[in-house]
Structure formats: C-alpha cells, structure tokens
N, C-alpha and C positions, 0 to 999 in steps of 0.2 A: 208465505214469506218468500219462498224461493223465486216465485214469479215477480214479486215486487222488487227484490234486489236486482234480478236480471234486467228488469225494465229500466232501472235507474243507473245501471253500470255505464251506459254509453251516453250520458247526458252531455251534450254540447249545446243544448238549447234549454229552454225552460219547459219543465213538465208540470202540469197542474192536475192534481188529483182532487176531485170534489166528492164529498160524501155528506150525507145528512148529519145533523148534530148528534153527538154521542156515538159516532160510528168508528172511532179508533184512529182518527187522523193523527192526533198528537202522539199516540202510542206508536204508530207506524213510523213517524218521523224520528222518534226516540230510538227505535230499533235500527233504523238506517244510520243514525248518528253513531251508535255503538258499533255498527258493522264497519263503516267507512272511516271513522275518525282516527287519525294518527295519534291522538292524545288518549285513546281508549284501548291501547294494546293490552293493558292489564286485565281488561274485561273480555278479551277474545274468547275465553272459556264459555261465555254465555251462549255461544253458537255451537259448542260441542254437541254431538249427537243429533243435530238437526239436519234436515235434508240438504241445506245449503252447503254443508261441508263435503258433500259428494260431488259438487259442481266445481271442478278444478279451475275453470276459467273465472268463475265468480270469486273463488277464494284468493285469487291473485290480487284482488282489490281490497281484501279485508285489512282495515287499519292502515291504509296507505295515503289518506288524503287529509289536508286541513279542512275542517268542516265549520261552517258558520251555522249554528243552530239557534234560531231566534223564534220565540213564540210571541205572537201579537195578540194573544187572547186577553191581555189586560187593557188593551186599547179599546175601551168601550164607553169613553166619555161622550158627552153630548155635543161638544164643540170641537172644531178643527184644532183650535189652539191648545186645548187640553190633551187631545190625542197626539199632537205634535210634541208636546212636552213629555208625554209617556214614551214616545218613540226616542226622543233625545235621551231620556233616562235609560232606556233599553240598550241603546248603542253605547252609552257611557259605561254601563255595567259590563257589557261584553268586552269592551276595551280594558276594563279593570282586571279581567281574567287573562288578558293578553298584553300585559305591559311591556313584554319583550319587543313588541312592534315599535314602541317609541324609541328604542335604542338601536334600531336596525341600521347597520352600517351602509347599505346601499340604498338608503331612503334619502331623497333630496329634502332640503330644508322646508320647501313649500308643503310637501306631503306630511312631514313631521309636525309642522305647525297646524295643519288641518286635523291630524289625529289628536293633537293636544286640545284643540277646540272642541272636538267631539267628546273627548274624555272629560273635559271640564264643563261640559254642557253650555258652551258659548257659541255653538254652531248656528249659522243662519239656515233658513229653509233650503237654500240652494245646496249647501254642504250636506245637510241631512238627506236630501234626495240622492246625493251622490255617495252616501256613506257606505252602502253595500259594495259598490264597485271599488271604492278606496280600500275597504277592509279586505276584499278579495285579492286585490293587487298586492297589498302589504303582506298578507299571509303567504302568498306565492313567493314574494321576494324573500321573506323570512326563511322559508323552508329551502329555497334554492341557495341563498347566501350562507345560511348557517350549516346546513346538512348536505348541500349539493343534491338535494332531493327535488327533482324537477317534475312536480305533479300539479295538476289543476286544483282548484278549490271548489268545494261543494257547498251549496247553500240550502239549508232546510228551514222552511218557514211554515209551521203548522197552521197558523191562523192568518188569513189574508183578507 
C-alpha cells in the first residue's frame, strides 16, 4: 500500500494501473479513496498502525482532497446507447451525493444548468463526455469557495 499511495501523491497527469481480472483494482481504488477523500476524515483510523503512517510526507495528504470515485463495472451492455445510459445514470447518482454543487455561489448559470442536466439525466453525449471535467472544476470551486481550501481534485475510476 505504501508504494501505491506514494506513487499517486503527485498525480498531475493520468496514471493508468492495469491488472488482470480479480486482481484487486477496485479494492485499491477504494483504499485510495479512503486515504485521500476529504469526506472520509471519520475513517482515517483505518490507516492506523499501517506503514503509511510512518511516511510523514504521505500523511500530509490524508483526507485532504475532493475525490471523484466512480466504478464503471456495471457498464457491460451490448450497445453503445445502453452503456451511455448507464454512464448517464452513474453521473446522475454521483451528483445526487453532491447536491451542494448545484447551490455553489461562484458557479455561473451555464455550468449550473449543465449540472442540472446531468443530475436529471437530460445531458447529451457532448455534455456526458465533458462531465468529469465539469465535476472536477465544480468540486474544486466548492472547496475553495466554501472552505477556502485550495486543493486539486482526484479522480478514481476502477473499471475503464
């Protein structure tokens, strides 16, 4: 675990980890989510007594980031259209757990409208393709605006 967290600490680009089926990719993404996510401070104890706690530099990053954790493992339909609908549902459900983004004060009306389209599953393909970027920007704005917390956003997607 220590090396995986260390490798991911400085992500300014995309890191792709491939492993065979049933090799723990989703479990690793879950572990990274609980380590990095600002919403999981109550679960910080999960890392007590692990080697990572001896790494002072790594511990500076524990529970300090907004994290988008999406699993694409349910997107196994036979057609593009059905998979697109599954993705639309996934993004809508994610927004359902982050309704605070819809009331964000420093969000312009265009982005607010686009978030509502995503939440209500009315988004077209172009907006769906842009949804992760939009969510990342909105999460960043939310944490900066609400808490003066200027950090980047981390995306974890176990199945791609």
